[in-house]
C-alpha atoms as one frame of an Amber mdcrd trajectory, in Angstrom:
protein
  62.918 -16.257  13.205  60.025 -13.755  13.702  59.730 -13.131   9.970  59.336
 -17.016   9.614  56.647 -17.154  12.229  54.707 -14.183  10.669  54.905 -15.849
   7.302  53.688 -19.191   8.759  50.710 -17.426  10.354  49.806 -15.707   7.137
  50.164 -18.981   5.323  47.918 -20.719   7.715  45.373 -17.896   7.222  45.372
 -18.429   3.451  44.987 -22.134   4.024  41.925 -21.701   6.208  40.386 -19.296
   3.725  40.999 -21.747   0.835  39.139 -24.402   2.844  36.056 -22.240   2.910
  36.325 -20.753   6.508  34.365 -17.676   5.940  33.926 -15.146   8.724  31.947
 -16.155  11.644  28.545 -14.512  12.416  27.495 -16.486  15.586  28.517 -19.257
  17.726  27.384 -21.568  20.548  28.873 -24.348  22.558  27.428 -26.578  19.894
  29.131 -25.004  16.992  29.765 -21.909  14.859  27.629 -20.212  12.016  29.707
 -18.695   9.259  28.770 -16.256   6.572  28.704 -18.654   3.652  26.460 -21.086
   5.597  24.073 -18.287   6.479  24.057 -17.001   2.892  23.255 -20.528   1.569
  20.376 -20.922   3.937  18.910 -17.537   3.298  19.433 -17.963  -0.516  17.527
 -21.301  -0.675  14.833 -21.000   1.942  11.537 -20.933   0.151   8.889 -18.266
   1.279   5.137 -18.392   0.987   5.378 -16.555  -2.371   7.165 -19.432  -3.992
  10.262 -17.581  -4.356  13.387 -18.307  -2.106  14.153 -15.775   0.536  17.340
 -14.871  -1.220  15.416 -14.114  -4.526  12.908 -12.089  -2.557  15.583 -10.026
  -0.883  17.620  -9.546  -4.087  14.484  -8.473  -5.946  13.803  -5.868  -3.379
  17.357  -4.464  -3.443  17.352  -4.330  -7.241  14.002  -2.623  -7.437  15.089
  -0.073  -4.950  18.101   0.678  -6.943  16.243   0.720 -10.373  13.500   3.006
  -9.062  15.783   5.385  -7.170  17.821   5.731 -10.448  14.802   6.673 -12.368
  12.823   8.890  -9.876  15.045   9.985  -6.923  15.357  13.442  -8.464  11.586
  13.776  -8.682  10.844  12.871  -5.148  11.541  15.557  -2.607  12.267  15.241
   1.128   9.319  17.608   1.735   7.014  15.191  -0.154   8.219  12.299   1.973
   7.781  14.256   5.223   4.262  15.119   4.288   3.360  11.607   3.744   5.171
  10.617   6.856   3.091  13.066   8.776  -0.122  11.896   7.094   0.615   8.346
   8.115   1.539   9.553  11.668  -1.910  11.330  12.010  -3.714   8.101  11.731
  -2.003   7.031  14.949  -2.694  10.295  16.883   0.322  12.147  15.876   4.137
  11.775  15.138   5.010  10.903  18.870   2.459   8.136  19.041   3.294   6.813
  15.629   7.082   6.688  16.362   6.392   4.864  19.607   4.315   2.338  17.658
   6.917   1.738  14.924   9.693   1.489  17.658   7.780  -1.233  19.324   7.810
  -3.031  15.944  11.519  -2.703  15.705  11.503  -0.014  13.006  12.919   3.500
  12.987  11.589   6.740  11.425  14.301   6.545   8.776  13.253   3.031   7.778
   9.595   4.123   7.392  10.669   7.132   5.365  12.700   4.804   3.094   9.645
   2.710   2.584   7.502   5.818   1.829  10.199   6.919  -0.714   9.846   3.589
  -2.425   6.104   4.072  -2.533   6.501   7.442  -4.170   8.954   5.986  -6.711
   6.355   3.366  -7.680   3.699   6.050  -7.946   5.929   7.965 -10.386   6.518
   4.780 -12.459   2.696   4.289 -12.768   2.017   7.913 -13.547   4.530   7.645
 -16.391   3.147   4.349 -17.653  -0.569   5.006 -17.764  -2.288   7.527 -20.014
  -5.228   9.399 -18.509  -7.375  11.214 -21.027  -9.755  14.098 -20.808 -12.538
  11.572 -21.431 -11.304   9.495 -18.474 -11.295  12.566 -16.229 -14.720  13.663
 -17.372 -16.223  10.269 -16.892 -14.774   9.960 -13.378 -15.998  13.352 -12.454
 -19.482  12.510 -13.611 -19.477   9.492 -11.275 -17.713  11.316  -8.405 -19.703
  11.658  -5.197 -18.535  13.921  -2.366 -19.832  12.531   1.031 -20.623  14.766
   3.921 -18.169  14.696   6.703 -19.283  14.364  10.337 -17.417  14.403  13.584
 -18.674  12.756  16.816 -17.775  12.380  20.407 -18.889   9.142  21.949 -19.307
   8.908  25.771 -20.975   6.426  28.180 -22.940   8.841  30.288 -25.713  11.206
  29.198 -24.807  13.730  31.798 -21.208  13.962  30.422 -22.663  14.219  26.901
 -24.802  17.251  27.954 -21.922  18.816  29.580 -19.726  18.429  26.452 -22.518
  20.032  24.335 -22.514  23.135  26.686 -18.744  23.385  26.288 -19.069  23.325
  22.588 -21.801  26.090  22.703 -19.439  28.113  24.931 -16.716  28.007  22.146
 -14.652  24.871  23.114 -12.659  23.266  20.372 -14.566  20.202  19.136 -11.378
  18.258  18.252  -9.825  18.875  21.673 -12.946  17.554  23.271 -12.760  14.471
  21.048  -9.279  13.735  22.270 -10.271  14.323  25.878 -13.541  12.435  26.158
 -14.420  10.063  23.186 -14.299   6.360  23.714 -14.464   5.721  20.037 -10.676
   5.361  19.768 -10.785   4.513  16.023 -11.896   8.080  15.183  -9.985   9.990
  17.860  -6.735  10.492  15.653  -8.979  12.132  12.963 -10.652  14.479  15.499
 -13.736  12.308  15.445 -14.280  12.870  11.731 -15.419  10.203   9.203 -17.591
  10.328   5.998 -21.326  10.110   6.426 -21.978   7.103   4.253 -25.708   6.336
   4.173 -26.430   2.829   5.668 -23.089   2.647   7.458 -24.368   3.925  10.827
 -27.063   2.813  13.191 -30.451   4.575  12.387 -30.358   7.002  15.427 -26.945
   8.288  14.467 -27.794   8.716  10.782 -31.123  10.368  11.324 -29.634  12.956
  13.809 -26.674  13.684  11.451 -28.849  14.149   8.330 -30.822  16.905  10.102
 -27.718  19.105  10.800 -26.646  22.217   8.790 -22.870  22.591   7.950 -21.048
  23.501  11.296 -24.086  22.721  13.503 -23.848  20.349  16.512 -26.642  18.253
  17.933 -28.122  20.048  20.987 -29.176  16.792  22.663 -27.214  13.664  23.090
 -28.008  10.948  20.526 -28.542   7.680  22.378 -27.490   4.452  20.562 -26.608
   1.014  21.754 -22.994   2.218  21.971 -23.516   5.170  24.268 -24.219   8.925
  23.732 -23.073  10.806  20.753 -22.402  14.485  20.206 -22.475  14.941  16.365
 -21.132  17.810  14.266 -21.639  18.232  10.508 -18.222  19.376   9.430 -18.910
  19.496   5.618 -22.050  18.964   3.707 -20.161  17.329   0.760 -21.008  19.622
  -2.149 -19.092  18.653  -5.305 -17.080  21.386  -6.852 -16.884  22.273 -10.504
 -14.898  20.121 -12.960 -11.839  22.412 -12.728 -11.987  22.606  -8.901 -12.209
  18.726  -8.625  -9.902  18.025 -11.510  -6.682  17.343  -9.267  -8.692  15.192
  -6.885 -10.133  13.237  -9.874  -6.632  12.614 -11.314  -5.310  11.547  -7.933
  -8.213   9.075  -7.591  -7.501   7.642 -11.025  -3.822   7.127 -10.186  -4.738
   5.528  -6.927  -7.081   2.994  -8.835  -4.098   2.146 -11.057  -1.923   1.751
  -8.035  -4.364  -0.597  -6.576  -4.159  -2.853  -9.786  -1.204  -5.210  -9.478
  -1.050  -5.883 -13.121  -0.715  -2.176 -13.915   2.052  -1.698 -11.309   3.928
  -4.748 -12.521   3.838  -3.476 -16.161   4.970  -0.078 -15.043   7.922  -1.334
 -13.008   8.561  -4.083 -15.553   9.226  -1.469 -18.075  11.979   0.060 -16.084
  13.450  -3.385 -15.167  13.669  -4.496 -18.763  15.636  -1.246 -19.548  17.954
  -1.675 -16.592  20.075  -4.464 -18.126  19.724  -6.735 -14.957  22.550  -9.306
 -14.730  22.295 -11.927 -11.979  25.528 -14.015 -11.756  24.314 -16.412  -9.050
  22.227 -18.973 -10.921  20.400 -19.967  -7.668  19.063 -16.464  -7.622  18.266
 -16.112 -11.250  14.457 -16.090 -10.820  14.492 -12.934  -8.686  13.376 -10.559
 -11.480  11.608 -13.084 -13.621   8.032 -11.711 -13.046   9.104  -8.315 -14.366
  11.042  -9.501 -17.360   8.239 -10.749 -19.614   7.214  -8.245 -22.273   3.389
  -7.719 -22.582   1.868  -9.501 -25.436   0.893  -7.151 -28.359  -1.746  -7.759
 -31.085  -0.249  -9.650 -34.086  -2.527  -8.279 -36.740  -1.217  -5.661 -39.086
  -2.959  -2.207 -39.039  -6.216  -2.489 -40.934  -5.886  -6.202 -41.334  -9.076
  -8.194 -40.603  -8.644 -11.185 -38.304  -9.099 -14.380 -40.048 -11.899 -16.559
 -38.636 -11.124 -20.231 -38.574 -13.653 -22.416 -40.337 -15.935 -24.121 -37.808
 -15.873 -27.353 -39.664 -12.955 -29.335 -40.999 -13.507 -32.000 -43.707 -10.710
 -34.184 -42.142 -12.418 -34.375 -38.773 -13.637 -37.867 -37.826 -16.561 -38.801
 -35.563 -14.032 -39.677 -32.855 -12.587 -36.188 -32.979 -15.898 -34.431 -32.489
 -17.790 -33.983 -29.217 -21.437 -33.086 -28.758 -22.672 -30.384 -26.375 -24.438
 -33.014 -24.313 -21.146 -34.864 -23.715 -19.651 -31.840 -22.056 -22.627 -30.665
 -19.919 -22.273 -30.755 -16.204 -25.309 -30.910 -14.525 -24.738  -2.735   8.638
 -21.253  -1.980   9.571 -20.847  -0.478  13.051 -19.444   3.000  13.076
C-alpha cells in the first residue's frame, strides 16, 4: 500500500512537471511566479539599448567567459587590488569607498570582478592595436605636463593664517587638507589638482603661478569662494623621451579604450574565434554586434582603383539632376 502511494506521488510530480509547473520563485495571495515565467519576461523585455534584457545579460555572461579564457592568466590579483585602491582613493580611502558601494548594494568582490573585466578589455585592445615608434614620438612631442598644485579652502581668514603657520612649523599639508578644507571634491586627493591655465579664478591662478616647487603661499588668497592656502607640488617639467615613454604608451592605450569602435573590433576578434552558439532563437541577437567582420579593401595589391565615367551615354534628361535642383537654401575650481 505504501509503495503504491509513493508511486502515485511520484507520478503526480511527473505530471505537474509535464504541465510546465516550473519551480516557484515568489508568491502572493494573488498568485505565484514561477521560473519559466520570470525567464520569459526577462528574456523579452526590451531595454533602452534596443536589445532585450535577456540578450543583454547573455552578452555580458558570454563576454566575461570569452575574455577570462583569453586573459585571466595575464591579469594578477595584485593588479586588480592596485586598481581597486586607486578607485577607493577618489572616495577618500578604502573604508569610505566600501561604505559607498555597500549603500549601492555592491560588495568589494563584485567591484573587483568588474575591474577584472576592465583589465581583460584593456588586454584585448593592447593586443589588437599597433603602436609604432612614430606614434609614440608624435604623442611625446605634443605631450604637456601640467604643474600640480594643492590647496586648502576655508571660510575664515584667521583660520587660513593659522594653517599657514602650522605648515611653516612642519605640519603635513595633506593632513591639514583633510582636517580643514571645505573643497570636498579635492580632499580625497590631498587637495591636489592640475594647474590648467584658465580653469581657475584669476586670484588663485596668479598666486599659484608665482610659487616655486614646494612653496606655500604666505598670505591667504581671497576669492569669491573663501580663503585659499596654495602649495605648488610639482612644476610640471616634461622628462626625456625614454623617461616619459611608459606614460605616453599608457596614454595612447587609454585613447583607444575611449574609442568604442576600437574596443568593439578588439573584442569582436575574440568573439568570432570563440565559436559562439546560441540555442535559444529569442536570444540569438546577443552577440550580433561583435560578429560582423570589418570590411577590407577589395583592390588587389598594386591595382589602381577604377574611376567610374562621370557621364553615361544612356542617361536621359529625366535621370539627371542639376545642382540648382538639390540646393537647400571659466570652470570653477
